[in-house]
A tleap script that builds the chain and sets N, CA, C and O, in Angstrom:
source leaprc.protein.ff14SB
mol = sequence {
  NMET GLU GLY PHE SER GLY ARG ILE TYR VAL
  ILE LEU PHE THR ASN ILE LYS HIE GLY MET
  THR PHE VAL LEU ASN VAL LYS ILE LEU SER
  LEU GLN TYR PRO GLU ARG TYR VAL VAL ARG
  ARG LEU VAL THR ALA ALA GLN GLN GLU ILE
  MET PRO LYS PHE PRO ASP LEU GLU LEU GLU
  ILE THR GLU VAL MET ASP PRO GLY GLU ILE
  GLY LYS TYR ALA PHE VAL LEU VAL LEU PRO
  THR LEU VAL ILE ASN GLU LYS VAL VAL CYS
  SER GLY ARG PHE PRO ALA LYS GLU GLU VAL
  ILE GLY TRP LEU LEU GLU ALA ALA GLU GLU
  ARG LYS ILE THR THR THR SER LEU CLEU
}
set mol.1.N position { 4.112 13.369 -4.471 }
set mol.1.CA position { 5.315 13.133 -5.434 }
set mol.1.C position { 5.037 11.401 -5.965 }
set mol.1.O position { 4.771 10.451 -5.229 }
set mol.2.N position { 5.206 11.397 -7.499 }
set mol.2.CA position { 5.007 9.935 -8.177 }
set mol.2.C position { 5.998 8.942 -7.750 }
set mol.2.O position { 7.015 9.506 -7.345 }
set mol.3.N position { 6.063 7.663 -7.696 }
set mol.3.CA position { 7.396 7.000 -7.666 }
set mol.3.C position { 8.167 7.384 -6.422 }
set mol.3.O position { 9.382 7.197 -6.482 }
set mol.4.N position { 7.609 7.952 -5.167 }
set mol.4.CA position { 8.705 8.153 -3.938 }
set mol.4.C position { 8.303 7.145 -2.841 }
set mol.4.O position { 7.118 6.928 -2.590 }
set mol.5.N position { 9.087 6.672 -2.339 }
set mol.5.CA position { 9.021 5.579 -1.254 }
set mol.5.C position { 9.273 6.049 0.043 }
set mol.5.O position { 10.361 6.537 0.346 }
set mol.6.N position { 8.250 5.925 0.903 }
set mol.6.CA position { 8.638 6.612 2.395 }
set mol.6.C position { 9.546 5.684 2.829 }
set mol.6.O position { 10.129 6.100 3.831 }
set mol.7.N position { 9.874 4.688 2.511 }
set mol.7.CA position { 11.101 3.675 3.290 }
set mol.7.C position { 12.296 3.958 2.891 }
set mol.7.O position { 13.284 3.646 3.555 }
set mol.8.N position { 12.372 4.683 1.580 }
set mol.8.CA position { 13.484 5.330 1.013 }
set mol.8.C position { 13.916 6.555 1.690 }
set mol.8.O position { 15.093 6.768 1.985 }
set mol.9.N position { 12.661 7.597 2.003 }
set mol.9.CA position { 12.981 8.893 2.646 }
set mol.9.C position { 13.264 8.418 4.021 }
set mol.9.O position { 13.822 9.294 4.682 }
set mol.10.N position { 13.063 7.328 4.655 }
set mol.10.CA position { 13.385 7.410 6.022 }
set mol.10.C position { 15.112 6.881 6.378 }
set mol.10.O position { 15.867 7.120 7.320 }
set mol.11.N position { 15.250 6.074 5.129 }
set mol.11.CA position { 16.740 5.703 4.935 }
set mol.11.C position { 17.671 7.028 4.689 }
set mol.11.O position { 18.791 7.222 5.162 }
set mol.12.N position { 17.014 7.784 3.933 }
set mol.12.CA position { 17.597 9.147 3.583 }
set mol.12.C position { 18.124 9.910 4.558 }
set mol.12.O position { 19.227 10.366 4.859 }
set mol.13.N position { 16.557 9.921 5.136 }
set mol.13.CA position { 16.992 10.791 6.569 }
set mol.13.C position { 18.121 10.517 7.547 }
set mol.13.O position { 19.072 11.200 7.926 }
set mol.14.N position { 17.646 9.136 7.863 }
set mol.14.CA position { 19.223 8.298 8.661 }
set mol.14.C position { 20.412 8.868 8.159 }
set mol.14.O position { 21.182 9.600 8.780 }
set mol.15.N position { 20.502 8.502 7.050 }
set mol.15.CA position { 22.104 8.783 6.266 }
set mol.15.C position { 22.401 10.298 6.609 }
set mol.15.O position { 23.481 10.615 7.108 }
set mol.16.N position { 21.401 11.237 6.325 }
set mol.16.CA position { 21.924 12.493 7.006 }
set mol.16.C position { 22.018 12.954 8.159 }
set mol.16.O position { 22.837 13.824 8.457 }
set mol.17.N position { 21.077 12.364 9.081 }
set mol.17.CA position { 21.370 12.432 10.581 }
set mol.17.C position { 22.364 12.214 11.147 }
set mol.17.O position { 23.112 12.984 11.749 }
set mol.18.N position { 22.429 10.991 10.954 }
set mol.18.CA position { 23.428 9.955 11.850 }
set mol.18.C position { 24.866 9.626 11.083 }
set mol.18.O position { 25.803 9.051 11.637 }
set mol.19.N position { 24.872 10.104 9.681 }
set mol.19.CA position { 26.023 9.625 9.001 }
set mol.19.C position { 25.751 8.380 8.130 }
set mol.19.O position { 24.596 8.278 7.716 }
set mol.20.N position { 26.369 7.704 7.889 }
set mol.20.CA position { 25.901 6.350 6.942 }
set mol.20.C position { 25.064 5.401 7.453 }
set mol.20.O position { 25.736 4.659 8.169 }
set mol.21.N position { 23.923 5.072 7.427 }
set mol.21.CA position { 23.333 3.841 7.923 }
set mol.21.C position { 23.225 2.782 6.922 }
set mol.21.O position { 22.684 3.139 5.876 }
set mol.22.N position { 23.709 1.250 7.005 }
set mol.22.CA position { 23.362 -0.049 5.970 }
set mol.22.C position { 22.209 -0.615 6.767 }
set mol.22.O position { 22.110 -0.810 7.978 }
set mol.23.N position { 21.298 -0.845 5.702 }
set mol.23.CA position { 20.173 -1.554 6.350 }
set mol.23.C position { 20.179 -2.840 5.082 }
set mol.23.O position { 20.009 -2.687 3.872 }
set mol.24.N position { 20.454 -4.210 5.903 }
set mol.24.CA position { 20.077 -5.066 5.059 }
set mol.24.C position { 18.884 -5.761 5.407 }
set mol.24.O position { 18.350 -5.735 6.516 }
set mol.25.N position { 18.387 -6.553 4.134 }
set mol.25.CA position { 17.083 -7.043 4.348 }
set mol.25.C position { 17.238 -8.720 4.596 }
set mol.25.O position { 17.754 -9.578 3.879 }
set mol.26.N position { 16.753 -8.789 5.558 }
set mol.26.CA position { 16.846 -10.476 5.946 }
set mol.26.C position { 15.694 -11.037 5.842 }
set mol.26.O position { 14.773 -10.505 6.462 }
set mol.27.N position { 15.376 -12.411 4.939 }
set mol.27.CA position { 14.302 -12.971 5.032 }
set mol.27.C position { 14.119 -14.577 5.766 }
set mol.27.O position { 14.280 -15.578 5.068 }
set mol.28.N position { 13.871 -14.650 6.805 }
set mol.28.CA position { 13.588 -16.170 7.282 }
set mol.28.C position { 12.614 -16.947 7.048 }
set mol.28.O position { 11.670 -16.765 7.818 }
set mol.29.N position { 12.413 -18.061 5.982 }
set mol.29.CA position { 11.499 -18.810 5.630 }
set mol.29.C position { 11.054 -19.934 6.140 }
set mol.29.O position { 11.900 -20.774 6.445 }
set mol.30.N position { 9.989 -20.157 6.304 }
set mol.30.CA position { 9.766 -21.687 6.879 }
set mol.30.C position { 8.466 -21.933 7.164 }
set mol.30.O position { 7.980 -20.875 7.562 }
set mol.31.N position { 7.791 -22.657 7.160 }
set mol.31.CA position { 6.377 -22.871 7.591 }
set mol.31.C position { 6.313 -23.058 9.233 }
set mol.31.O position { 5.506 -22.495 9.974 }
set mol.32.N position { 6.999 -23.666 9.493 }
set mol.32.CA position { 7.120 -23.712 11.120 }
set mol.32.C position { 7.709 -22.623 11.865 }
set mol.32.O position { 8.748 -22.044 11.547 }
set mol.33.N position { 7.063 -22.400 12.773 }
set mol.33.CA position { 7.619 -21.122 13.749 }
set mol.33.C position { 8.776 -21.496 14.501 }
set mol.33.O position { 9.685 -20.667 14.461 }
set mol.34.N position { 9.017 -22.711 15.296 }
set mol.34.CA position { 10.262 -22.892 15.775 }
set mol.34.C position { 11.304 -22.646 15.008 }
set mol.34.O position { 12.232 -21.978 15.464 }
set mol.35.N position { 11.341 -23.139 13.712 }
set mol.35.CA position { 12.775 -22.900 12.787 }
set mol.35.C position { 12.852 -21.357 12.636 }
set mol.35.O position { 13.882 -20.698 12.779 }
set mol.36.N position { 11.606 -20.862 12.323 }
set mol.36.CA position { 12.110 -19.551 12.212 }
set mol.36.C position { 12.921 -18.661 13.565 }
set mol.36.O position { 13.988 -18.049 13.597 }
set mol.37.N position { 11.934 -18.906 14.549 }
set mol.37.CA position { 12.503 -18.374 15.961 }
set mol.37.C position { 14.245 -18.886 15.804 }
set mol.37.O position { 15.130 -18.031 15.756 }
set mol.38.N position { 14.518 -20.197 15.744 }
set mol.38.CA position { 15.927 -20.628 15.794 }
set mol.38.C position { 16.690 -19.409 15.255 }
set mol.38.O position { 17.480 -18.687 15.863 }
set mol.39.N position { 16.194 -19.327 13.721 }
set mol.39.CA position { 17.213 -18.978 12.601 }
set mol.39.C position { 17.105 -17.199 13.068 }
set mol.39.O position { 18.132 -16.530 12.945 }
set mol.40.N position { 15.791 -16.511 13.605 }
set mol.40.CA position { 16.105 -15.271 14.356 }
set mol.40.C position { 16.948 -15.129 15.238 }
set mol.40.O position { 17.645 -14.121 15.119 }
set mol.41.N position { 17.203 -15.970 16.346 }
set mol.41.CA position { 18.062 -16.099 17.428 }
set mol.41.C position { 19.341 -15.746 16.598 }
set mol.41.O position { 19.872 -14.638 16.680 }
set mol.42.N position { 19.795 -16.730 15.812 }
set mol.42.CA position { 21.282 -17.047 14.962 }
set mol.42.C position { 21.029 -15.685 14.236 }
set mol.42.O position { 22.079 -15.107 14.517 }
set mol.43.N position { 20.570 -15.126 13.758 }
set mol.43.CA position { 20.740 -13.708 13.115 }
set mol.43.C position { 20.929 -12.697 14.079 }
set mol.43.O position { 21.945 -12.012 13.966 }
set mol.44.N position { 20.120 -12.460 15.039 }
set mol.44.CA position { 20.090 -11.167 16.036 }
set mol.44.C position { 21.441 -11.242 16.751 }
set mol.44.O position { 22.015 -10.187 17.022 }
set mol.45.N position { 22.036 -12.524 17.104 }
set mol.45.CA position { 23.363 -12.864 17.952 }
set mol.45.C position { 24.224 -12.433 16.836 }
set mol.45.O position { 24.987 -11.514 17.135 }
set mol.46.N position { 24.291 -12.846 15.682 }
set mol.46.CA position { 25.657 -11.938 15.136 }
set mol.46.C position { 25.590 -11.250 14.519 }
set mol.46.O position { 26.483 -11.153 13.678 }
set mol.47.N position { 24.300 -10.151 14.518 }
set mol.47.CA position { 24.424 -9.109 14.481 }
set mol.47.C position { 24.951 -8.407 15.675 }
set mol.47.O position { 25.447 -7.281 15.615 }
set mol.48.N position { 24.826 -9.134 16.812 }
set mol.48.CA position { 25.376 -8.055 18.061 }
set mol.48.C position { 27.145 -8.308 17.804 }
set mol.48.O position { 28.120 -7.567 17.924 }
set mol.49.N position { 27.013 -9.332 17.513 }
set mol.49.CA position { 29.026 -9.777 17.518 }
set mol.49.C position { 29.280 -8.631 16.596 }
set mol.49.O position { 29.956 -7.715 17.063 }
set mol.50.N position { 28.809 -8.511 15.236 }
set mol.50.CA position { 29.434 -7.458 14.345 }
set mol.50.C position { 29.253 -6.123 14.390 }
set mol.50.O position { 29.646 -5.417 13.461 }
set mol.51.N position { 28.673 -5.642 15.410 }
set mol.51.CA position { 28.101 -4.390 15.875 }
set mol.51.C position { 29.340 -3.451 16.069 }
set mol.51.O position { 29.423 -2.244 15.842 }
set mol.52.N position { 30.321 -4.360 16.571 }
set mol.52.CA position { 31.303 -3.205 16.875 }
set mol.52.C position { 32.366 -2.700 15.578 }
set mol.52.O position { 33.219 -1.814 15.526 }
set mol.53.N position { 31.999 -3.454 14.828 }
set mol.53.CA position { 32.666 -3.312 13.402 }
set mol.53.C position { 31.718 -2.450 12.514 }
set mol.53.O position { 32.210 -1.562 11.818 }
set mol.54.N position { 30.337 -2.687 12.513 }
set mol.54.CA position { 29.187 -2.275 11.551 }
set mol.54.C position { 28.341 -1.649 12.741 }
set mol.54.O position { 27.207 -2.108 12.883 }
set mol.55.N position { 28.846 -0.453 13.788 }
set mol.55.CA position { 27.587 0.229 14.299 }
set mol.55.C position { 26.408 0.929 13.808 }
set mol.55.O position { 25.353 1.120 14.412 }
set mol.56.N position { 26.753 1.306 12.556 }
set mol.56.CA position { 25.241 1.341 11.855 }
set mol.56.C position { 24.736 0.886 10.694 }
set mol.56.O position { 24.264 1.416 9.688 }
set mol.57.N position { 25.051 -0.804 11.255 }
set mol.57.CA position { 24.345 -1.602 10.643 }
set mol.57.C position { 23.123 -1.746 11.100 }
set mol.57.O position { 22.960 -1.603 12.312 }
set mol.58.N position { 21.838 -2.099 10.143 }
set mol.58.CA position { 20.510 -1.963 10.404 }
set mol.58.C position { 20.034 -3.665 9.758 }
set mol.58.O position { 20.415 -3.976 8.630 }
set mol.59.N position { 19.255 -4.583 10.535 }
set mol.59.CA position { 18.488 -5.548 9.724 }
set mol.59.C position { 17.336 -5.121 9.692 }
set mol.59.O position { 16.848 -4.501 10.637 }
set mol.60.N position { 16.798 -5.342 8.756 }
set mol.60.CA position { 15.188 -5.498 8.292 }
set mol.60.C position { 14.668 -6.990 8.297 }
set mol.60.O position { 14.738 -7.648 7.259 }
set mol.61.N position { 14.118 -7.559 9.519 }
set mol.61.CA position { 13.600 -8.877 9.217 }
set mol.61.C position { 12.605 -9.115 9.047 }
set mol.61.O position { 11.715 -8.496 9.631 }
set mol.62.N position { 12.320 -10.194 8.102 }
set mol.62.CA position { 10.988 -10.578 7.776 }
set mol.62.C position { 10.828 -12.100 7.736 }
set mol.62.O position { 11.464 -12.805 6.952 }
set mol.63.N position { 9.661 -12.717 8.910 }
set mol.63.CA position { 9.630 -14.019 8.858 }
set mol.63.C position { 8.548 -14.383 7.242 }
set mol.63.O position { 7.717 -13.522 6.953 }
set mol.64.N position { 8.619 -15.149 6.685 }
set mol.64.CA position { 7.676 -15.630 5.515 }
set mol.64.C position { 7.520 -17.101 5.859 }
set mol.64.O position { 8.323 -17.999 6.114 }
set mol.65.N position { 5.651 -16.990 5.740 }
set mol.65.CA position { 5.375 -18.492 6.212 }
set mol.65.C position { 4.628 -18.987 5.140 }
set mol.65.O position { 4.285 -20.169 5.132 }
set mol.66.N position { 4.246 -17.977 3.948 }
set mol.66.CA position { 3.407 -18.357 3.069 }
set mol.66.C position { 3.935 -19.401 2.251 }
set mol.66.O position { 5.131 -19.237 2.013 }
set mol.67.N position { 3.360 -20.552 1.680 }
set mol.67.CA position { 4.416 -21.518 0.793 }
set mol.67.C position { 4.495 -20.991 -0.511 }
set mol.67.O position { 5.544 -21.343 -1.050 }
set mol.68.N position { 3.799 -20.295 -1.208 }
set mol.68.CA position { 3.802 -19.546 -2.100 }
set mol.68.C position { 4.765 -18.828 -2.266 }
set mol.68.O position { 5.321 -19.025 -3.347 }
set mol.69.N position { 5.338 -17.835 -1.457 }
set mol.69.CA position { 6.429 -17.014 -1.254 }
set mol.69.C position { 7.813 -17.663 -0.887 }
set mol.69.O position { 8.851 -17.142 -1.293 }
set mol.70.N position { 7.826 -18.757 -0.148 }
set mol.70.CA position { 8.844 -19.766 0.136 }
set mol.70.C position { 9.414 -20.628 -1.265 }
set mol.70.O position { 10.565 -20.948 -1.564 }
set mol.71.N position { 8.226 -20.837 -1.921 }
set mol.71.CA position { 8.391 -21.753 -2.897 }
set mol.71.C position { 9.357 -20.531 -4.344 }
set mol.71.O position { 10.042 -21.048 -5.227 }
set mol.72.N position { 9.195 -19.253 -4.252 }
set mol.72.CA position { 10.166 -18.548 -4.727 }
set mol.72.C position { 11.896 -18.498 -4.783 }
set mol.72.O position { 12.670 -18.267 -5.713 }
set mol.73.N position { 12.098 -18.804 -3.438 }
set mol.73.CA position { 13.520 -18.906 -3.227 }
set mol.73.C position { 13.703 -20.454 -2.677 }
set mol.73.O position { 14.862 -20.823 -2.484 }
set mol.74.N position { 13.052 -21.013 -2.518 }
set mol.74.CA position { 13.504 -22.664 -1.989 }
set mol.74.C position { 12.592 -23.747 -2.593 }
set mol.74.O position { 11.553 -23.489 -3.202 }
set mol.75.N position { 13.036 -24.887 -2.387 }
set mol.75.CA position { 12.532 -26.232 -2.650 }
set mol.75.C position { 11.566 -26.671 -1.240 }
set mol.75.O position { 10.392 -27.039 -1.185 }
set mol.76.N position { 12.710 -26.441 -0.026 }
set mol.76.CA position { 12.042 -26.781 1.374 }
set mol.76.C position { 11.117 -25.896 1.702 }
set mol.76.O position { 11.201 -24.682 1.519 }
set mol.77.N position { 10.082 -26.569 2.266 }
set mol.77.CA position { 8.912 -25.410 3.216 }
set mol.77.C position { 9.251 -25.413 4.359 }
set mol.77.O position { 9.344 -24.378 5.018 }
set mol.78.N position { 9.538 -26.754 4.877 }
set mol.78.CA position { 9.622 -27.057 6.699 }
set mol.78.C position { 10.717 -26.650 7.210 }
set mol.78.O position { 10.616 -26.004 8.253 }
set mol.79.N position { 12.188 -26.916 6.600 }
set mol.79.CA position { 13.504 -26.799 7.131 }
set mol.79.C position { 13.752 -24.875 6.859 }
set mol.79.O position { 13.193 -24.161 6.026 }
set mol.80.N position { 14.444 -24.620 7.564 }
set mol.80.CA position { 14.472 -23.067 7.177 }
set mol.80.C position { 15.475 -22.553 6.178 }
set mol.80.O position { 16.622 -22.996 6.221 }
set mol.81.N position { 15.176 -21.774 5.404 }
set mol.81.CA position { 15.951 -20.582 4.294 }
set mol.81.C position { 16.246 -19.357 5.075 }
set mol.81.O position { 15.555 -18.828 5.945 }
set mol.82.N position { 17.674 -18.920 4.492 }
set mol.82.CA position { 17.595 -17.652 5.225 }
set mol.82.C position { 18.089 -17.023 3.607 }
set mol.82.O position { 18.789 -17.528 2.730 }
set mol.83.N position { 17.373 -15.711 3.695 }
set mol.83.CA position { 17.824 -14.926 2.578 }
set mol.83.C position { 18.555 -13.454 3.096 }
set mol.83.O position { 18.239 -12.748 4.054 }
set mol.84.N position { 19.285 -13.332 2.425 }
set mol.84.CA position { 19.651 -11.815 2.831 }
set mol.84.C position { 19.997 -10.886 1.644 }
set mol.84.O position { 20.835 -11.323 0.855 }
set mol.85.N position { 19.476 -9.686 1.412 }
set mol.85.CA position { 19.363 -8.763 0.346 }
set mol.85.C position { 18.921 -9.634 -0.980 }
set mol.85.O position { 19.607 -9.526 -1.996 }
set mol.86.N position { 18.046 -10.292 -0.968 }
set mol.86.CA position { 17.249 -11.324 -1.920 }
set mol.86.C position { 18.354 -12.410 -2.306 }
set mol.86.O position { 18.292 -12.991 -3.390 }
set mol.87.N position { 19.058 -12.586 -1.663 }
set mol.87.CA position { 20.442 -13.983 -1.837 }
set mol.87.C position { 20.285 -14.944 -1.249 }
set mol.87.O position { 20.844 -14.877 -0.154 }
set mol.88.N position { 19.611 -16.167 -1.478 }
set mol.88.CA position { 19.762 -17.187 -0.651 }
set mol.88.C position { 20.694 -17.573 -0.209 }
set mol.88.O position { 21.253 -18.257 -1.066 }
set mol.89.N position { 21.417 -17.538 0.964 }
set mol.89.CA position { 22.719 -17.840 1.829 }
set mol.89.C position { 22.691 -19.328 2.184 }
set mol.89.O position { 23.723 -19.993 2.097 }
set mol.90.N position { 21.331 -19.962 2.654 }
set mol.90.CA position { 21.188 -21.209 3.224 }
set mol.90.C position { 19.949 -21.439 3.028 }
set mol.90.O position { 19.195 -20.480 2.861 }
set mol.91.N position { 19.500 -22.650 3.006 }
set mol.91.CA position { 18.421 -23.591 2.700 }
set mol.91.C position { 18.540 -25.029 3.077 }
set mol.91.O position { 19.444 -25.846 2.906 }
set mol.92.N position { 17.151 -25.114 3.745 }
set mol.92.CA position { 17.171 -26.838 4.290 }
set mol.92.C position { 18.072 -27.448 5.321 }
set mol.92.O position { 18.322 -28.646 5.455 }
set mol.93.N position { 18.739 -25.950 6.375 }
set mol.93.CA position { 19.750 -26.473 7.293 }
set mol.93.C position { 19.325 -25.236 8.309 }
set mol.93.O position { 18.598 -24.260 8.121 }
set mol.94.N position { 20.155 -25.726 9.583 }
set mol.94.CA position { 20.116 -24.616 10.445 }
set mol.94.C position { 21.444 -24.212 10.371 }
set mol.94.O position { 22.177 -25.174 10.598 }
set mol.95.N position { 22.111 -23.095 10.129 }
set mol.95.CA position { 23.277 -22.415 9.654 }
set mol.95.C position { 24.066 -22.200 11.419 }
set mol.95.O position { 23.634 -21.865 12.522 }
set mol.96.N position { 25.202 -22.550 10.941 }
set mol.96.CA position { 25.999 -22.043 12.199 }
set mol.96.C position { 26.242 -20.597 12.509 }
set mol.96.O position { 26.355 -19.864 11.527 }
set mol.97.N position { 26.339 -20.078 13.643 }
set mol.97.CA position { 26.582 -18.638 13.641 }
set mol.97.C position { 27.507 -17.701 13.134 }
set mol.97.O position { 27.266 -16.510 12.937 }
set mol.98.N position { 28.690 -18.345 12.909 }
set mol.98.CA position { 29.906 -18.085 12.356 }
set mol.98.C position { 29.426 -18.016 10.971 }
set mol.98.O position { 29.698 -16.954 10.411 }
set mol.99.N position { 28.873 -18.757 10.377 }
set mol.99.CA position { 28.020 -18.700 9.080 }
set mol.99.C position { 27.371 -17.600 8.635 }
set mol.99.O position { 27.544 -17.063 7.542 }
set mol.100.N position { 26.424 -17.179 9.716 }
set mol.100.CA position { 25.569 -15.989 9.528 }
set mol.100.C position { 26.286 -14.998 9.803 }
set mol.100.O position { 25.779 -14.053 9.197 }
set mol.101.N position { 27.189 -14.646 10.374 }
set mol.101.CA position { 28.350 -13.892 10.571 }
set mol.101.C position { 29.054 -13.287 9.720 }
set mol.101.O position { 29.185 -12.069 9.845 }
set mol.102.N position { 29.796 -14.094 8.453 }
set mol.102.CA position { 30.218 -14.278 7.581 }
set mol.102.C position { 29.179 -13.448 6.544 }
set mol.102.O position { 29.441 -12.447 5.877 }
set mol.103.N position { 27.949 -14.177 6.627 }
set mol.103.CA position { 27.014 -13.500 5.137 }
set mol.103.C position { 26.698 -12.276 5.694 }
set mol.103.O position { 26.680 -11.388 4.842 }
set mol.104.N position { 26.425 -11.883 6.885 }
set mol.104.CA position { 25.682 -10.624 7.246 }
set mol.104.C position { 27.107 -9.342 6.745 }
set mol.104.O position { 26.928 -8.263 6.180 }
set mol.105.N position { 28.543 -9.995 7.224 }
set mol.105.CA position { 30.067 -8.949 6.642 }
set mol.105.C position { 30.126 -8.679 5.320 }
set mol.105.O position { 30.409 -7.578 4.847 }
set mol.106.N position { 29.807 -9.878 4.573 }
set mol.106.CA position { 29.811 -10.061 2.903 }
set mol.106.C position { 28.308 -9.189 2.490 }
set mol.106.O position { 28.225 -8.792 1.328 }
set mol.107.N position { 27.569 -9.008 3.094 }
set mol.107.CA position { 26.140 -8.224 2.644 }
set mol.107.C position { 26.708 -6.791 3.072 }
set mol.107.O position { 26.726 -5.884 2.240 }
set mol.108.N position { 27.135 -6.610 4.277 }
set mol.108.CA position { 27.520 -5.063 4.710 }
set mol.108.C position { 28.452 -5.043 3.689 }
set mol.108.O position { 28.012 -4.384 2.746 }
set mol.109.N position { 29.537 -5.482 3.485 }
set mol.109.CA position { 30.702 -4.564 2.637 }
set mol.109.C position { 29.860 -4.162 1.200 }
set mol.109.O position { 29.900 -3.057 0.660 }
set mol.110.N position { 28.994 -5.497 0.668 }
set mol.110.CA position { 28.520 -5.359 -0.663 }
set mol.110.C position { 27.707 -3.873 -0.560 }
set mol.110.O position { 27.836 -2.977 -1.394 }
set mol.111.N position { 26.978 -3.815 0.454 }
set mol.111.CA position { 26.227 -2.510 0.438 }
set mol.111.C position { 26.850 -1.041 0.610 }
set mol.111.O position { 26.418 0.018 0.154 }
set mol.112.N position { 27.948 -1.267 1.368 }
set mol.112.CA position { 28.659 -0.160 1.652 }
set mol.112.C position { 29.594 0.248 0.671 }
set mol.112.O position { 30.096 1.368 0.764 }
set mol.113.N position { 29.897 -0.525 -0.273 }
set mol.113.CA position { 30.672 -0.324 -1.555 }
set mol.113.C position { 29.649 0.460 -2.113 }
set mol.113.O position { 29.930 1.630 -2.369 }
set mol.114.N position { 28.136 -0.091 -2.433 }
set mol.114.CA position { 27.016 0.035 -3.546 }
set mol.114.C position { 26.652 1.621 -2.965 }
set mol.114.O position { 26.466 2.605 -3.681 }
set mol.115.N position { 26.612 1.586 -1.675 }
set mol.115.CA position { 26.111 3.236 -0.987 }
set mol.115.C position { 26.950 3.983 -1.508 }
set mol.115.O position { 26.641 4.776 -2.397 }
set mol.116.N position { 28.298 3.840 -0.984 }
set mol.116.CA position { 29.255 4.929 -1.134 }
set mol.116.C position { 29.550 5.337 -2.465 }
set mol.116.O position { 29.952 6.484 -2.659 }
set mol.117.N position { 29.341 4.230 -3.766 }
set mol.117.CA position { 29.475 4.837 -4.743 }
set mol.117.C position { 28.636 5.528 -5.106 }
set mol.117.O position { 28.986 6.453 -5.838 }
set mol.118.N position { 27.259 5.402 -4.782 }
set mol.118.CA position { 26.336 6.474 -5.200 }
set mol.118.C position { 26.407 7.657 -4.593 }
set mol.118.O position { 25.661 8.488 -5.110 }
set mol.119.N position { 27.181 8.134 -3.466 }
set mol.119.CA position { 27.437 9.306 -2.898 }
set mol.119.C position { 27.931 10.421 -3.984 }
set mol.119.O position { 28.209 11.562 -3.615 }
savepdb mol mol.pdb
quit
């Protein structure tokens, strides 16, 4: 099949099998591993906290350490940048867990509205 993405197939299969699954793409950008690690821990802690409200929420977390790729999103290379669904939500500092929860909920609501309008 021309133009077919296996990733889309997996998501559609999950939707059919388990009901509605929402996948948020999260990118953590920094040249330094410790900064990426801290932000990853914040994101996973925030995900665990919102699980009761969004049990079908999945995060696809990618760590980016390539300066060229980081430069597409932020001017800061060493301090962390957090991107959710291609939207820069925080750059040049460590976010609070409450902020991350808010950003994930906002992105989940946007994805939920977009996904349900397609059905």
